[in-house]
C-alpha positions in Angstrom: 38.7 -6.1 49.1 36.7 -2.9 48.8 33.7 -2.6 51.1 30.8 -0.7 49.4 28.7 1.6 51.6 25.0 1.5 51.5 24.9 5.0 50.0 27.4 4.0 47.3 25.4 1.0 46.3 22.2 3.1 46.0 24.1 5.6 43.8 25.5 2.9 41.6 22.0 1.4 41.1 20.6 4.7 40.1 23.3 5.3 37.5 22.6 1.9 36.0 18.9 2.7 35.7 19.6 6.0 34.1 22.0 4.3 31.5 19.5 1.6 30.7 16.7 4.2 30.3 18.8 6.2 28.0 19.5 3.2 25.8 15.8 2.4 25.6 15.1 6.0 24.6 17.8 6.0 22.0 16.3 2.8 20.5 13.0 4.6 20.0 14.3 7.8 18.7 16.8 6.5 16.2 19.8 7.7 18.3 22.7 5.7 19.5 24.9 3.2 17.8 22.1 1.3 15.9 21.2 2.7 12.5 17.5 3.3 11.7 17.7 0.4 9.2 18.9 -2.1 11.8 16.2 -0.9 14.2 13.4 -1.6 11.8 15.1 -4.7 10.2 15.5 -2.6 6.9 11.7 -2.8 6.4 9.3 -0.2 5.1 5.7 -1.0 6.0 3.7 -0.5 2.9 0.1 -0.7 1.7 -1.8 -2.3 -1.1 0.3 -4.1 -3.8 0.0 -2.5 -7.2 -1.0 0.9 -6.0 0.7 4.0 -7.4 2.0 4.8 -3.9 3.8 1.6 -3.7 5.3 2.1 -7.2 6.6 5.5 -6.1 8.1 4.0 -2.9 9.9 1.3 -5.0 11.3 4.2 -7.1 12.3 6.1 -4.0 14.2 3.2 -2.8 16.1 3.2 -6.1 16.6 6.9 -6.1 18.0 6.9 -2.5 20.0 3.7 -2.9 18.1 1.7 -0.3 19.0 -1.6 -2.0 19.2 -3.4 1.3 15.7 -2.4 2.4 12.5 -4.4 1.8 9.1 -2.8 0.9 6.5 -4.9 2.8 3.1 -5.3 1.0 0.1 -4.9 3.1 -3.1 -2.9 3.1 -4.3 0.4 4.5 -5.7 -1.4 7.5 -2.7 -3.6 7.9 -0.2 -0.7 7.7 -2.2 1.3 10.3 -2.3 -1.7 12.6 1.5 -2.1 12.5 1.8 1.6 13.1 -0.5 1.5 16.1 1.4 -1.4 17.6 4.8 0.3 17.2 3.5 3.7 18.4 2.0 2.3 21.6 5.4 0.8 22.5 7.3 3.9 21.2 9.2 1.6 18.8 10.8 2.7 15.5 8.8 2.2 12.3 8.9 3.6 8.7 5.6 3.6 6.8 4.3 4.5 3.4 1.9 7.3 4.2 -0.6 9.8 2.6 -2.7 12.6 3.8 -5.5 13.4 4.3 -5.7 10.3 6.6 -7.0 9.9 10.1 -3.6 8.5 11.3 -2.2 12.0 11.2 -5.0 13.1 13.5 -4.4 10.2 15.8 -0.6 9.9 16.0 2.2 12.4 16.0 3.8 11.6 12.7 6.2 13.5 10.3 6.9 13.1 6.6 10.5 12.3 5.7 12.0 15.1 3.5 12.2 14.1 -0.2 14.9 16.3 -1.6 14.9 14.3 -4.9 11.2 14.9 -5.2 10.5 11.2 -6.0 7.0 11.6 -4.6 6.6 15.0 -6.4 5.0 18.2 -5.2 1.7 18.1 -3.3 -1.0 16.6 -5.4 -4.8 16.9 -6.1 -7.6 14.4 -5.8 -9.7 14.6 -9.0 -13.3 13.6 -9.9 -13.2 11.4 -13.0 -16.4 10.5 -15.0 -17.0 8.1 -17.9 -17.4 9.6 -21.3 -21.1 10.5 -22.0 -22.0 11.0 -18.3 -22.9 14.6 -18.9 -25.6 13.7 -21.4 -26.9 10.6 -19.6 -27.0 12.1 -16.1 -26.7 15.9 -16.3 -27.9 16.4 -12.7 -25.3 14.0 -11.2 -22.6 15.4 -13.6 -23.2 19.0 -12.4 -23.1 18.0 -8.8 -19.9 16.1 -9.3 -18.4 19.0 -11.2 -19.1 21.3 -8.2 -18.1 18.8 -5.5 -15.0 20.0 -3.6 -14.0 20.0 0.1 -10.9 20.2 2.3 -8.8 17.7 4.2 -10.3 18.9 7.4 -13.8 18.1 6.1 -12.6 14.6 5.1 -10.9 14.2 8.4 -14.2 14.6 10.3 -15.7 11.7 8.4 -12.6 9.5 8.7 -12.3 10.0 12.5 -16.0 9.0 13.0 -15.4 5.9 10.9 -12.2 5.1 12.8 -14.2 5.5 16.1 -16.7 2.8 15.1 -19.4 4.6 13.1 -20.4 3.0 9.8 -19.2 4.8 6.7 -22.8 5.5 5.7 -23.6 7.0 9.1 -20.5 9.0 9.2 -21.3 10.4 5.8 -24.8 11.3 6.7 -23.6 13.0 9.9 -21.2 15.2 7.9 -23.7 16.1 5.2 -26.4 16.9 7.8 -23.9 19.0 9.7 -22.7 21.0 6.7 -25.9 22.1 5.1 -24.6 25.3 3.6 -21.7 23.7 2.0 -23.7 20.9 0.5 -26.3 23.4 -0.7 -23.6 25.1 -2.9 -23.0 21.7 -4.5 -26.7 21.1 -5.4 -28.1 24.7 -5.8 -30.6 24.7 -8.6 -30.4 21.0 -9.5 -33.7 19.3 -10.0 -33.8 15.8 -8.3 -34.3 12.8 -10.5 -36.7 9.8 -9.8 -34.6 6.8 -8.7 -32.1 6.8 -11.6 -29.3 4.3 -11.0 -25.8 5.6 -10.6 -22.5 3.7 -9.8 -19.4 4.9 -8.1 -16.3 2.8 -7.4 -13.5 3.3 -4.9 -10.5 1.7 -3.4 -10.8 0.8 0.3 -8.5 3.6 1.5 -9.9 5.6 4.5 -9.8 8.8 2.5 -11.7 7.3 -0.5 -14.2 5.5 1.8 -15.1 8.9 3.3 -15.4 10.9 0.1 -17.3 8.2 -1.8 -19.8 7.7 0.9 -20.4 11.5 1.2 -21.0 11.7 -2.5 -23.2 8.7 -2.6 -25.3 10.1 0.3 -25.9 13.4 -1.5 -26.8 11.5 -4.7 -29.3 9.4 -2.8 -30.8 11.7 -0.2 -30.6 15.1 -2.0 -30.7 14.4 -5.8 -33.0 11.3 -5.9 -30.6 8.7 -7.3 -30.2 5.1 -6.4 -26.4 5.2 -6.1 -24.2 2.3 -5.3 -20.5 2.2 -4.4 -18.4 -0.7 -5.5 -15.2 -1.5 -3.7 -12.5 -2.6 -6.0 -8.7 -2.7 -6.5 -6.9 0.4 -7.9 -6.6 -1.0 -11.5 -10.3 -2.1 -11.8 -11.4 1.2 -10.4 -9.8 3.1 -13.3 -10.7 0.5 -15.9 -14.4 0.4 -14.7 -14.8 4.1 -15.6 -12.8 3.9 -18.7 -15.0 1.1 -20.2 -18.3 2.7 -18.9 -19.2 0.1 -16.3 -18.8 2.7 -13.6 -20.2 6.2 -13.9 -17.6 8.1 -11.8 -14.9 8.0 -9.2 -13.8 10.8 -6.7 -10.5 9.2 -5.9 -8.0 10.0 -8.6 -4.6 11.2 -7.1 -2.9 13.3 -9.8 -0.6 14.1 -11.4 1.9 11.6 -9.7 0.3 8.8 -7.7 -2.1 7.6 -10.4 -0.1 8.8 -13.3 0.2 5.3 -14.9 -3.5 4.9 -14.9 -4.2 8.3 -16.4 -1.5 7.7 -19.1 -3.3 4.4 -19.9 -6.9 5.4 -19.8 -7.0 9.2 -19.9 -8.3 9.5 -23.5 -11.3 7.4 -22.4 -12.2 9.6 -19.4 -13.7 12.9 -18.5 -11.6 14.8 -15.9 -13.9 17.1 -13.9 -11.0 18.6 -12.0 -9.8 18.7 -8.4 -12.2 18.0 -5.5 -9.3 18.5 -3.0 -6.0 20.2 -3.3 -2.7 20.0 -1.5 -2.7 16.3 -0.7 0.5 14.5 0.0 2.2 11.1 0.1 5.6 9.8 1.0 7.5 8.0 3.8 6.6 8.9 7.4 7.8 8.0 10.9 6.7 8.9 14.4 8.0 12.2 15.7 9.7 10.5 18.6 12.3 9.3 16.0 14.0 12.7 16.4 17.1 11.9 14.4 15.3 10.7 11.3 14.1 13.6 9.1 14.9 12.8 5.5 14.8 9.7 3.3 18.5 10.2 3.0 18.8 9.3 6.7 17.7 5.8 5.9 20.8 5.1 3.9 23.1 4.6 6.9 
């Protein structure tokens, strides 16, 4: 029988702790014997059912032969809640993502490479108006035609909302703090006297920010009584196409909302991009060091 010295027992315990720690780290980063799929139960945490982004993700799963994976329907809020839970515990997670979005300011995330370009090249967010808006509301039309900003601008509003400020208050704060930029949008426009104006949007954090900024300018700078209707993606496009809604500032083109543009484009007035270089795809926390491409999910 071998008699272990106290020094040897301490050394053995230390080695055991180091081994267990390494195993724990591997589970979080995607290393070790377990594949990424097994670590996340072959689940991709998605967002709103029926959205163009979910359609693209379903196509990506076909293009990259992820037949054993499941795309979980949720919402923007539900997806970020799952991300927050996993991130705090440094657990692996694969999410459907888009930017600009406050989650990229809050968490260290990376998009997975998309060599097949299923999600396409970087997109633009367009302002779309109903036919006849230029004649009916020329002041609002001209403002919307000039409206453009950056992802950093939008990020300021999104972070304030995420930190507990109401969307209306966050929009007012941004407009009041960017007087010169807003003045470029409304220079020379004569305010109206309480004309009604309707915007619609999907409850994505990005569109919540942009729609409230536009509504605030319409109300406080141009004299309109503007309302913003929260709807699902399909009704958002249909509302503008049939004239029930005056405009949206939330059209992701040419890929994400391609189906809706193909269906309703002839009934719409595209005022062009209000933001460029926007992106969507699959993303993971950066601590998943060995996962860098959608192709890495195949194993």
